[in-house]
N, C-alpha and C positions, 0 to 999 in steps of 0.2 A: 917371428914365431908367436910372440905374444898376441899380435894383432889377429893372427889366424885363429888362435884359440878363442879370443874374445868374439870374433865374428861367428865362429862355430857355436859358441854358447848362446849368442843372441838368436841365431837361426833356430837352434833347438828349443829355446825358451819361448819363441814367438807363438807357436800353436798353444802352448800351455797357458800363456798370458791371455790369448784370445778366448780360450775356453773358460778361463777363470772370469774374464770380463762378462762372457755370456752367462755364466752361472750367477754372477753377481747381479746382472740385469734381471734374470729370472727370479732370483730371490727378492729383488726390489719390487718386481711386479706382483709376486706372491704376497709380500708384505702389504702392498697397496690394496690388493684384493681382500686380504684378511681384515684390514682396517675398515674397508668399505662394508664388509659383512658385519663387523662389530657395530658400525654406525647404524646399519639397517636394523640389526637386532635391538639396539637401544631405542630407535625410533618406534619399532613395532611394540616394544614393551611400554613405551610412553603412551602410544595410542590405545593400547589395551587398558592401561590404567585410567586413562581419560574416559573411555567408554564405561568402565566399571563405576567410576565416581559419578558420572552423569546418571547412570542407571540407579545407583544407590540413593542418590538425591531424590529421584522421582518415585522409585518403587520400594526401596528399603528391604530388599530380599537378597541377602548375600549370595546364596547358591545360584539363584536365577541370574543375577547380575554377572557373576563370574562366568557362568555358562554363556551368556550373551557376549561378554567381552572377548572370550576366546573363540567363539564360533561365528560371529558376524564376519562378513567380508571385510578385509583390511580397510577398504575405502569408506566403510559405513560407520559413522559414529552413532551415538544413542539417539540424537535428535533426528537424524536421517532414518534410523530404524523406525522410530515412532511414525514418521511420515509414510514410510514404505508399507508398514503393516496396517495402517489405518485408512488406506485408500484402496479402492478396487483396482483391478487391472485396467479397467476402462478409464478410471480417473488418472491412472499413471500413463495412459496411452501405450500400454504394453506392446501392442502389435507394431507400433511405430519405432520402438526402441531398437538399438543395435543389439547384436548377439551378446556382447559383453554386458550391456546394461540389463538385458533380460536375465542373464546369469546372476548378476548382483541382486536383482529383485527376487529371483527364485531362491537363491542361497540365504538371503535375509529372512525370507518366510520359513525356510527349512530350519534355520537357527531358532526362530521364534517357537516353532512347533516342538522342537527338541527341548528347548529350555522351559517351555510350559510344562512338559512332563516332569522335569526336575522340580519345578515349583510345586506341582501337585503332590509330589512325594514328600514335601516338607511337613 
């Protein structure tokens, strides 16, 4: 009789255990994803601060540099910014660039134009 009850309990508990394991696995995956997002946010903040520091060293305008640091494409640092805005599209061989690289060039120049308005209002 006791074996029958134990077997019944094991059978009844099995789906609950499996569900709990699935839930634990999902929670683990969620935790990993959350950790990866936090790492990405930290990296983004570090890159933004680096851009701002580079800009301040060269330009010494707080508002302009904050604007650039937050509006430049993620992959563009201040040194690359200077190169991209000081060359013509012909110099950059714009027509030969990939769609993604054209977007980076265009967005860098848009950030410059927007941030120059901020600078003029100082």
